[in-house]
N, CA, C, O and the ligand as a Tripos MOL2 file, in Angstrom:
@<TRIPOS>MOLECULE
protein
  245   243    62     0     0
PROTEIN
NO_CHARGES

@<TRIPOS>ATOM
      1 N          91.9280  115.2620  116.1250 N.3       1 MET1
      2 CA         92.6120  114.6410  117.1480 C.3       1 MET1
      3 C          91.6720  114.0340  118.1960 C.2       1 MET1
      4 O          91.9000  112.9110  118.6450 O.2       1 MET1
      5 N          90.6770  114.7220  118.5690 N.am      2 LYS2
      6 CA         89.7790  114.4770  119.5500 C.3       2 LYS2
      7 C          88.9970  112.9910  119.2820 C.2       2 LYS2
      8 O          88.6450  112.2660  120.2120 O.2       2 LYS2
      9 N          88.8130  112.7050  118.0270 N.am      3 GLU3
     10 CA         88.1750  111.5510  117.5730 C.3       3 GLU3
     11 C          88.9200  110.3110  117.6670 C.2       3 GLU3
     12 O          88.4000  109.2060  117.5140 O.2       3 GLU3
     13 N          90.2390  110.5250  117.9430 N.am      4 LEU4
     14 CA         91.1760  109.2850  118.1210 C.3       4 LEU4
     15 C          90.9160  108.5610  119.2270 C.2       4 LEU4
     16 O          90.4530  109.1620  120.1960 O.2       4 LEU4
     17 N          91.1230  107.3370  119.2980 N.am      5 ARG5
     18 CA         91.1000  106.4510  120.5200 C.3       5 ARG5
     19 C          92.1860  105.7010  120.6900 C.2       5 ARG5
     20 O          92.9190  105.4360  119.7370 O.2       5 ARG5
     21 N          92.4330  105.2500  121.9760 N.am      6 ALA6
     22 CA         93.6610  104.4750  122.2820 C.3       6 ALA6
     23 C          93.2330  103.2620  122.8860 C.2       6 ALA6
     24 O          92.2530  103.2050  123.6290 O.2       6 ALA6
     25 N          94.0160  102.1940  122.5520 N.am      7 CYS7
     26 CA         93.8740  100.8630  123.2550 C.3       7 CYS7
     27 C          94.2810  100.8040  124.4370 C.2       7 CYS7
     28 O          95.4390  101.0800  124.7510 O.2       7 CYS7
     29 N          93.2320  100.3730  125.3880 N.am      8 ARG8
     30 CA         93.5820  100.2990  126.7700 C.3       8 ARG8
     31 C          94.6100   99.2270  127.2910 C.2       8 ARG8
     32 O          95.0570   99.3060  128.4350 O.2       8 ARG8
     33 N          94.9640   98.2560  126.4510 N.am      9 LYS9
     34 CA         95.7640   97.2390  126.5880 C.3       9 LYS9
     35 C          97.2770   97.6650  126.0150 C.2       9 LYS9
     36 O          98.2690   97.6940  126.7430 O.2       9 LYS9
     37 N          97.2840   97.9300  124.8490 N.am     10 CYS10
     38 CA         98.7640   98.3500  124.3610 C.3      10 CYS10
     39 C          98.8110   99.5910  124.0160 C.2      10 CYS10
     40 O          99.9310   99.9200  123.6250 O.2      10 CYS10
     41 N          97.8730  100.5820  124.0060 N.am     11 GLY11
     42 CA         98.0500  102.1090  123.7470 C.3      11 GLY11
     43 C          98.1090  102.4350  122.3360 C.2      11 GLY11
     44 O          98.5250  103.5460  122.0070 O.2      11 GLY11
     45 N          97.7150  101.5350  121.4080 N.am     12 ARG12
     46 CA         97.7370  101.7260  120.1100 C.3      12 ARG12
     47 C          96.7300  102.7130  119.7650 C.2      12 ARG12
     48 O          95.5830  102.5990  120.1960 O.2      12 ARG12
     49 N          97.1210  103.7780  118.9350 N.am     13 ILE13
     50 CA         95.9490  104.7480  118.4680 C.3      13 ILE13
     51 C          95.3580  104.4660  117.3620 C.2      13 ILE13
     52 O          96.0100  104.2310  116.3450 O.2      13 ILE13
     53 N          94.1500  104.4480  117.3870 N.am     14 THR14
     54 CA         93.1570  104.0430  116.1140 C.3      14 THR14
     55 C          91.8550  104.8700  116.2830 C.2      14 THR14
     56 O          91.5930  105.4850  117.3160 O.2      14 THR14
     57 N          91.1110  104.8370  115.2520 N.am     15 ARG15
     58 CA         89.8200  105.3210  115.1970 C.3      15 ARG15
     59 C          88.5750  104.3040  115.4140 C.2      15 ARG15
     60 O          87.3900  104.6330  115.4780 O.2      15 ARG15
     61 N          89.0570  103.1290  115.5040 N.am     16 ASP16
     62 CA         88.0310  101.7580  115.7150 C.3      16 ASP16
     63 C          87.9090  101.7450  117.1940 C.2      16 ASP16
     64 O          88.6540  102.2820  118.0140 O.2      16 ASP16
     65 N          86.6660  100.9240  117.4250 N.am     17 LEU17
     66 CA         86.3140  100.5950  118.9400 C.3      17 LEU17
     67 C          87.1070   99.5060  119.2000 C.2      17 LEU17
     68 O          87.0340   99.1640  120.3810 O.2      17 LEU17
     69 N          87.9090   98.7730  118.4570 N.am     18 LYS18
     70 CA         88.6130   97.5880  118.7410 C.3      18 LYS18
     71 C          90.1060   97.9440  118.2890 C.2      18 LYS18
     72 O          90.2990   98.5900  117.2590 O.2      18 LYS18
     73 N          91.0500   97.5410  119.0190 N.am     19 CYS19
     74 CA         92.2930   97.7560  118.7410 C.3      19 CYS19
     75 C          92.6950   96.7610  117.4580 C.2      19 CYS19
     76 O          92.3960   95.5670  117.4600 O.2      19 CYS19
     77 N          93.3950   97.3950  116.3860 N.am     20 PRO20
     78 CA         93.6920   96.5960  115.1920 C.3      20 PRO20
     79 C          94.9430   95.7460  115.5410 C.2      20 PRO20
     80 O          95.3170   94.8610  114.7710 O.2      20 PRO20
     81 N          95.5210   95.9860  116.5780 N.am     21 GLU21
     82 CA         96.7700   95.3680  117.0420 C.3      21 GLU21
     83 C          96.5180   94.0480  117.8700 C.2      21 GLU21
     84 O          96.8980   92.9290  117.5240 O.2      21 GLU21
     85 N          95.8080   94.3600  119.0340 N.am     22 CYS22
     86 CA         95.6190   93.2190  119.9020 C.3      22 CYS22
     87 C          94.2490   92.8920  120.0790 C.2      22 CYS22
     88 O          93.9910   91.9270  120.7990 O.2      22 CYS22
     89 N          93.2040   93.6120  119.4760 N.am     23 GLY23
     90 CA         91.7850   93.4340  119.7020 C.3      23 GLY23
     91 C          91.3000   93.8520  120.8400 C.2      23 GLY23
     92 O          90.1270   93.5710  121.0860 O.2      23 GLY23
     93 N          92.0380   94.5800  121.7560 N.am     24 GLY24
     94 CA         91.5320   95.1880  123.0490 C.3      24 GLY24
     95 C          90.6150   96.2300  122.7310 C.2      24 GLY24
     96 O          90.4340   96.7380  121.6250 O.2      24 GLY24
     97 N          90.0230   96.5140  123.8710 N.am     25 GLU25
     98 CA         88.9620   97.8030  123.8350 C.3      25 GLU25
     99 C          89.7150   98.9650  123.8210 C.2      25 GLU25
    100 O          90.7730   99.0470  124.4450 O.2      25 GLU25
    101 N          89.1630  100.0510  123.0270 N.am     26 THR26
    102 CA         89.8000  101.2830  123.0730 C.3      26 THR26
    103 C          88.8580  102.3050  123.7800 C.2      26 THR26
    104 O          87.6800  102.1300  124.0900 O.2      26 THR26
    105 N          89.6710  103.4600  123.9760 N.am     27 THR27
    106 CA         88.9440  104.4620  124.8760 C.3      27 THR27
    107 C          89.3610  105.9080  124.3070 C.2      27 THR27
    108 O          90.4710  106.0480  123.7930 O.2      27 THR27
    109 N          88.5050  106.9250  124.4000 N.am     28 LEU28
    110 CA         88.7640  108.1730  124.0080 C.3      28 LEU28
    111 C          89.5410  109.0740  125.2310 C.2      28 LEU28
    112 O          89.9510  110.2240  125.0760 O.2      28 LEU28
    113 N          89.6340  108.3500  126.3680 N.am     29 GLU29
    114 CA         90.3900  108.9030  127.4090 C.3      29 GLU29
    115 C          91.8800  108.5240  127.5910 C.2      29 GLU29
    116 O          92.2790  107.6660  128.3780 O.2      29 GLU29
    117 N          92.6320  109.2480  126.7880 N.am     30 TRP30
    118 CA         94.0840  109.1050  126.7280 C.3      30 TRP30
    119 C          94.9510  110.2840  126.8140 C.2      30 TRP30
    120 O          94.4650  111.4110  126.7300 O.2      30 TRP30
    121 N          96.2410  110.0830  126.9820 N.am     31 ASP31
    122 CA         97.0920  111.2260  127.0500 C.3      31 ASP31
    123 C          98.5270  110.8970  126.4740 C.2      31 ASP31
    124 O          99.0240  109.7760  126.5810 O.2      31 ASP31
    125 N          99.0960  111.8620  125.9140 N.am     32 GLY32
    126 CA        100.4680  111.6880  125.4850 C.3      32 GLY32
    127 C         100.5770  110.8450  124.2180 C.2      32 GLY32
    128 O         100.5570  109.6150  124.2610 O.2      32 GLY32
    129 N         100.6900  111.5360  123.0990 N.am     33 TYR33
    130 CA        100.6950  111.0340  121.7400 C.3      33 TYR33
    131 C         102.2660  110.6480  121.3930 C.2      33 TYR33
    132 O         103.1810  111.4230  121.6720 O.2      33 TYR33
    133 N         102.4620  109.4900  120.8160 N.am     34 ILE34
    134 CA        103.8140  109.1520  120.4560 C.3      34 ILE34
    135 C         103.8630  108.3760  119.1300 C.2      34 ILE34
    136 O         103.0570  107.4620  118.9510 O.2      34 ILE34
    137 N         104.6610  108.6570  118.3050 N.am     35 TYR35
    138 CA        104.9090  107.9290  117.0560 C.3      35 TYR35
    139 C         106.2460  107.1710  117.0810 C.2      35 TYR35
    140 O         107.3140  107.7790  117.1430 O.2      35 TYR35
    141 N         106.1720  105.9150  117.0360 N.am     36 ILE36
    142 CA        107.3760  105.2080  117.0080 C.3      36 ILE36
    143 C         107.7130  104.6490  115.5850 C.2      36 ILE36
    144 O         106.9770  103.8740  114.9740 O.2      36 ILE36
    145 N         108.9170  105.1340  115.1230 N.am     37 ILE37
    146 CA        109.0760  104.6660  113.6810 C.3      37 ILE37
    147 C         110.0020  103.5500  113.6220 C.2      37 ILE37
    148 O         109.7590  102.6620  112.8050 O.2      37 ILE37
    149 N         111.1310  103.4490  114.4390 N.am     38 LYS38
    150 CA        111.9910  102.2680  114.4400 C.3      38 LYS38
    151 C         112.2710  101.7360  115.7690 C.2      38 LYS38
    152 O         113.3400  101.9660  116.3340 O.2      38 LYS38
    153 N         111.2690  100.9740  116.3270 N.am     39 PRO39
    154 CA        111.1600  100.4680  117.6990 C.3      39 PRO39
    155 C         112.5020   99.8930  118.2460 C.2      39 PRO39
    156 O         112.9280  100.0360  119.3930 O.2      39 PRO39
    157 N         113.1230   99.1820  117.1660 N.am     40 GLU40
    158 CA        114.4710   98.5470  117.4910 C.3      40 GLU40
    159 C         115.4760   99.6410  117.9130 C.2      40 GLU40
    160 O         116.3240   99.4000  118.7720 O.2      40 GLU40
    161 N         115.3870  100.7800  117.3400 N.am     41 LEU41
    162 CA        116.3530  101.7820  117.5830 C.3      41 LEU41
    163 C         115.9850  102.7150  118.7910 C.2      41 LEU41
    164 O         116.8050  103.4100  119.3900 O.2      41 LEU41
    165 N         114.6560  102.6390  119.0690 N.am     42 SER42
    166 CA        114.2340  103.7400  119.9140 C.3      42 SER42
    167 C         114.2280  103.3690  121.5140 C.2      42 SER42
    168 O         113.6070  102.4020  121.9560 O.2      42 SER42
    169 N         114.8490  104.0880  122.1630 N.am     43 LEU43
    170 CA        114.8630  103.8620  123.5690 C.3      43 LEU43
    171 C         113.7540  104.1840  124.2310 C.2      43 LEU43
    172 O         113.4450  103.5900  125.2640 O.2      43 LEU43
    173 N         113.0200  105.1700  123.7130 N.am     44 LEU44
    174 CA        111.5290  105.4580  124.1970 C.3      44 LEU44
    175 C         110.6180  104.2920  124.0540 C.2      44 LEU44
    176 O         109.8340  103.9230  124.9290 O.2      44 LEU44
    177 N         110.7780  103.7300  122.8730 N.am     45 ALA45
    178 CA        109.8390  102.4880  122.6210 C.3      45 ALA45
    179 C         110.1560  101.4250  123.6810 C.2      45 ALA45
    180 O         109.2710  100.8390  124.3050 O.2      45 ALA45
    181 N         111.4060  101.2220  123.8420 N.am     46 LYS46
    182 CA        111.7500  100.2050  124.8000 C.3      46 LYS46
    183 C         111.2850  100.4850  126.2430 C.2      46 LYS46
    184 O         110.8700   99.5530  126.9320 O.2      46 LYS46
    185 N         111.3450  101.7670  126.7270 N.am     47 LYS47
    186 CA        110.9890  102.3460  127.9860 C.3      47 LYS47
    187 C         109.4170  102.0580  128.1490 C.2      47 LYS47
    188 O         108.8940  101.6520  129.1870 O.2      47 LYS47
    189 N         108.8460  102.3000  127.1110 N.am     48 ILE48
    190 CA        107.2280  102.0560  127.3600 C.3      48 ILE48
    191 C         106.7420  100.7550  126.8410 C.2      48 ILE48
    192 O         105.5440  100.4800  126.7760 O.2      48 ILE48
    193 N         107.7580   99.9090  126.4480 N.am     49 GLY49
    194 CA        107.4120   98.5840  126.0840 C.3      49 GLY49
    195 C         106.8040   98.2900  124.7750 C.2      49 GLY49
    196 O         106.1220   97.2830  124.5860 O.2      49 GLY49
    197 N         107.0650   99.2190  123.8270 N.am     50 LYS50
    198 CA        106.5380   98.9890  122.5980 C.3      50 LYS50
    199 C         107.5680   98.4610  121.5450 C.2      50 LYS50
    200 O         108.7060   98.9110  121.4100 O.2      50 LYS50
    201 N         106.9750   97.3740  120.7690 N.am     51 SER51
    202 CA        107.9850   96.7060  119.8600 C.3      51 SER51
    203 C         107.4710   96.9950  118.3670 C.2      51 SER51
    204 O         108.1140   96.6040  117.3920 O.2      51 SER51
    205 N         106.4840   97.5790  118.2760 N.am     52 LYS52
    206 CA        105.8290   97.7250  116.6330 C.3      52 LYS52
    207 C         105.7960   99.1490  116.3330 C.2      52 LYS52
    208 O         105.4030   99.9820  117.1510 O.2      52 LYS52
    209 N         106.2040   99.4280  115.1710 N.am     53 GLU53
    210 CA        105.9930  100.7890  114.5060 C.3      53 GLU53
    211 C         104.5150  101.2610  114.7260 C.2      53 GLU53
    212 O         103.6070  100.4300  114.6870 O.2      53 GLU53
    213 N         104.2860  102.4810  114.9380 N.am     54 GLY54
    214 CA        102.9290  103.0140  114.9440 C.3      54 GLY54
    215 C         102.7910  104.1190  115.8510 C.2      54 GLY54
    216 O         103.7260  104.7190  116.3820 O.2      54 GLY54
    217 N         101.4520  104.3700  116.0080 N.am     55 GLU55
    218 CA        101.0920  105.6470  116.8230 C.3      55 GLU55
    219 C         100.5340  105.0480  118.2780 C.2      55 GLU55
    220 O          99.6150  104.2300  118.3220 O.2      55 GLU55
    221 N         101.1420  105.5120  119.3430 N.am     56 TYR56
    222 CA        100.6000  105.0600  120.6240 C.3      56 TYR56
    223 C         100.2230  106.2410  121.4480 C.2      56 TYR56
    224 O         100.5250  107.3950  121.1480 O.2      56 TYR56
    225 N          99.4970  105.8670  122.5810 N.am     57 ALA57
    226 CA         99.2650  106.8300  123.6760 C.3      57 ALA57
    227 C         100.0770  106.4140  124.8320 C.2      57 ALA57
    228 O         100.2170  105.2160  125.0780 O.2      57 ALA57
    229 N         100.6050  107.3030  125.5360 N.am     58 ILE58
    230 CA        101.3830  107.0290  126.6850 C.3      58 ILE58
    231 C         100.6000  106.4460  127.8720 C.2      58 ILE58
    232 O         100.9490  105.5110  128.5930 O.2      58 ILE58
    233 N          99.4120  107.2150  127.9420 N.am     59 LYS59
    234 CA         98.5870  106.7560  129.1250 C.3      59 LYS59
    235 C          97.2220  106.7570  128.6640 C.2      59 LYS59
    236 O          96.8050  107.5890  127.8590 O.2      59 LYS59
    237 N          96.4340  105.7240  129.2230 N.am     60 THR60
    238 CA         94.9670  105.5440  129.0240 C.3      60 THR60
    239 C          94.1700  105.4390  130.2160 C.2      60 THR60
    240 O          94.7270  104.8950  131.1690 O.2      60 THR60
    241 N          92.9460  105.8540  130.3810 N.am     61 ARG61
    242 CA         92.2700  105.9250  131.6660 C.3      61 ARG61
    243 C          91.0900  104.8530  131.5510 C.2      61 ARG61
    244 O          90.3240  104.6750  132.4980 O.2      61 ARG61
    245 ZN         95.8470   97.0460  121.6320 Zn       62 ZN62
@<TRIPOS>BOND
     1     1     2 1
     2     2     3 1
     3     3     4 2
     4     3     5 am
     5     5     6 1
     6     6     7 1
     7     7     8 2
     8     7     9 am
     9     9    10 1
    10    10    11 1
    11    11    12 2
    12    11    13 am
    13    13    14 1
    14    14    15 1
    15    15    16 2
    16    15    17 am
    17    17    18 1
    18    18    19 1
    19    19    20 2
    20    19    21 am
    21    21    22 1
    22    22    23 1
    23    23    24 2
    24    23    25 am
    25    25    26 1
    26    26    27 1
    27    27    28 2
    28    27    29 am
    29    29    30 1
    30    30    31 1
    31    31    32 2
    32    31    33 am
    33    33    34 1
    34    34    35 1
    35    35    36 2
    36    35    37 am
    37    37    38 1
    38    38    39 1
    39    39    40 2
    40    39    41 am
    41    41    42 1
    42    42    43 1
    43    43    44 2
    44    43    45 am
    45    45    46 1
    46    46    47 1
    47    47    48 2
    48    47    49 am
    49    49    50 1
    50    50    51 1
    51    51    52 2
    52    51    53 am
    53    53    54 1
    54    54    55 1
    55    55    56 2
    56    55    57 am
    57    57    58 1
    58    58    59 1
    59    59    60 2
    60    59    61 am
    61    61    62 1
    62    62    63 1
    63    63    64 2
    64    63    65 am
    65    65    66 1
    66    66    67 1
    67    67    68 2
    68    67    69 am
    69    69    70 1
    70    70    71 1
    71    71    72 2
    72    71    73 am
    73    73    74 1
    74    74    75 1
    75    75    76 2
    76    75    77 am
    77    77    78 1
    78    78    79 1
    79    79    80 2
    80    79    81 am
    81    81    82 1
    82    82    83 1
    83    83    84 2
    84    83    85 am
    85    85    86 1
    86    86    87 1
    87    87    88 2
    88    87    89 am
    89    89    90 1
    90    90    91 1
    91    91    92 2
    92    91    93 am
    93    93    94 1
    94    94    95 1
    95    95    96 2
    96    95    97 am
    97    97    98 1
    98    98    99 1
    99    99   100 2
   100    99   101 am
   101   101   102 1
   102   102   103 1
   103   103   104 2
   104   103   105 am
   105   105   106 1
   106   106   107 1
   107   107   108 2
   108   107   109 am
   109   109   110 1
   110   110   111 1
   111   111   112 2
   112   111   113 am
   113   113   114 1
   114   114   115 1
   115   115   116 2
   116   115   117 am
   117   117   118 1
   118   118   119 1
   119   119   120 2
   120   119   121 am
   121   121   122 1
   122   122   123 1
   123   123   124 2
   124   123   125 am
   125   125   126 1
   126   126   127 1
   127   127   128 2
   128   127   129 am
   129   129   130 1
   130   130   131 1
   131   131   132 2
   132   131   133 am
   133   133   134 1
   134   134   135 1
   135   135   136 2
   136   135   137 am
   137   137   138 1
   138   138   139 1
   139   139   140 2
   140   139   141 am
   141   141   142 1
   142   142   143 1
   143   143   144 2
   144   143   145 am
   145   145   146 1
   146   146   147 1
   147   147   148 2
   148   147   149 am
   149   149   150 1
   150   150   151 1
   151   151   152 2
   152   151   153 am
   153   153   154 1
   154   154   155 1
   155   155   156 2
   156   155   157 am
   157   157   158 1
   158   158   159 1
   159   159   160 2
   160   159   161 am
   161   161   162 1
   162   162   163 1
   163   163   164 2
   164   163   165 am
   165   165   166 1
   166   166   167 1
   167   167   168 2
   168   167   169 am
   169   169   170 1
   170   170   171 1
   171   171   172 2
   172   171   173 am
   173   173   174 1
   174   174   175 1
   175   175   176 2
   176   175   177 am
   177   177   178 1
   178   178   179 1
   179   179   180 2
   180   179   181 am
   181   181   182 1
   182   182   183 1
   183   183   184 2
   184   183   185 am
   185   185   186 1
   186   186   187 1
   187   187   188 2
   188   187   189 am
   189   189   190 1
   190   190   191 1
   191   191   192 2
   192   191   193 am
   193   193   194 1
   194   194   195 1
   195   195   196 2
   196   195   197 am
   197   197   198 1
   198   198   199 1
   199   199   200 2
   200   199   201 am
   201   201   202 1
   202   202   203 1
   203   203   204 2
   204   203   205 am
   205   205   206 1
   206   206   207 1
   207   207   208 2
   208   207   209 am
   209   209   210 1
   210   210   211 1
   211   211   212 2
   212   211   213 am
   213   213   214 1
   214   214   215 1
   215   215   216 2
   216   215   217 am
   217   217   218 1
   218   218   219 1
   219   219   220 2
   220   219   221 am
   221   221   222 1
   222   222   223 1
   223   223   224 2
   224   223   225 am
   225   225   226 1
   226   226   227 1
   227   227   228 2
   228   227   229 am
   229   229   230 1
   230   230   231 1
   231   231   232 2
   232   231   233 am
   233   233   234 1
   234   234   235 1
   235   235   236 2
   236   235   237 am
   237   237   238 1
   238   238   239 1
   239   239   240 2
   240   239   241 am
   241   241   242 1
   242   242   243 1
   243   243   244 2
@<TRIPOS>SUBSTRUCTURE
     1 MET1         2 RESIDUE 1 A MET
     2 LYS2         6 RESIDUE 1 A LYS
     3 GLU3        10 RESIDUE 1 A GLU
     4 LEU4        14 RESIDUE 1 A LEU
     5 ARG5        18 RESIDUE 1 A ARG
     6 ALA6        22 RESIDUE 1 A ALA
     7 CYS7        26 RESIDUE 1 A CYS
     8 ARG8        30 RESIDUE 1 A ARG
     9 LYS9        34 RESIDUE 1 A LYS
    10 CYS10       38 RESIDUE 1 A CYS
    11 GLY11       42 RESIDUE 1 A GLY
    12 ARG12       46 RESIDUE 1 A ARG
    13 ILE13       50 RESIDUE 1 A ILE
    14 THR14       54 RESIDUE 1 A THR
    15 ARG15       58 RESIDUE 1 A ARG
    16 ASP16       62 RESIDUE 1 A ASP
    17 LEU17       66 RESIDUE 1 A LEU
    18 LYS18       70 RESIDUE 1 A LYS
    19 CYS19       74 RESIDUE 1 A CYS
    20 PRO20       78 RESIDUE 1 A PRO
    21 GLU21       82 RESIDUE 1 A GLU
    22 CYS22       86 RESIDUE 1 A CYS
    23 GLY23       90 RESIDUE 1 A GLY
    24 GLY24       94 RESIDUE 1 A GLY
    25 GLU25       98 RESIDUE 1 A GLU
    26 THR26      102 RESIDUE 1 A THR
    27 THR27      106 RESIDUE 1 A THR
    28 LEU28      110 RESIDUE 1 A LEU
    29 GLU29      114 RESIDUE 1 A GLU
    30 TRP30      118 RESIDUE 1 A TRP
    31 ASP31      122 RESIDUE 1 A ASP
    32 GLY32      126 RESIDUE 1 A GLY
    33 TYR33      130 RESIDUE 1 A TYR
    34 ILE34      134 RESIDUE 1 A ILE
    35 TYR35      138 RESIDUE 1 A TYR
    36 ILE36      142 RESIDUE 1 A ILE
    37 ILE37      146 RESIDUE 1 A ILE
    38 LYS38      150 RESIDUE 1 A LYS
    39 PRO39      154 RESIDUE 1 A PRO
    40 GLU40      158 RESIDUE 1 A GLU
    41 LEU41      162 RESIDUE 1 A LEU
    42 SER42      166 RESIDUE 1 A SER
    43 LEU43      170 RESIDUE 1 A LEU
    44 LEU44      174 RESIDUE 1 A LEU
    45 ALA45      178 RESIDUE 1 A ALA
    46 LYS46      182 RESIDUE 1 A LYS
    47 LYS47      186 RESIDUE 1 A LYS
    48 ILE48      190 RESIDUE 1 A ILE
    49 GLY49      194 RESIDUE 1 A GLY
    50 LYS50      198 RESIDUE 1 A LYS
    51 SER51      202 RESIDUE 1 A SER
    52 LYS52      206 RESIDUE 1 A LYS
    53 GLU53      210 RESIDUE 1 A GLU
    54 GLY54      214 RESIDUE 1 A GLY
    55 GLU55      218 RESIDUE 1 A GLU
    56 TYR56      222 RESIDUE 1 A TYR
    57 ALA57      226 RESIDUE 1 A ALA
    58 ILE58      230 RESIDUE 1 A ILE
    59 LYS59      234 RESIDUE 1 A LYS
    60 THR60      238 RESIDUE 1 A THR
    61 ARG61      242 RESIDUE 1 A ARG
    62 ZN62       245 GROUP 0 **** ****
């Protein structure tokens, strides 16, 4: 888990230096793992503004 990075822009979890979703810069400094399966049905997804399925960080620094 420690090797995982999160996008500073959209919070997407990835192992790459660049976000596969939006091309933004990723960081190792993040908190709060969330997996969104059905964003259209998820209140949590709406709350944190995610519209795509996948793994996200709630907070990045
Ligand atoms: Zn991103």
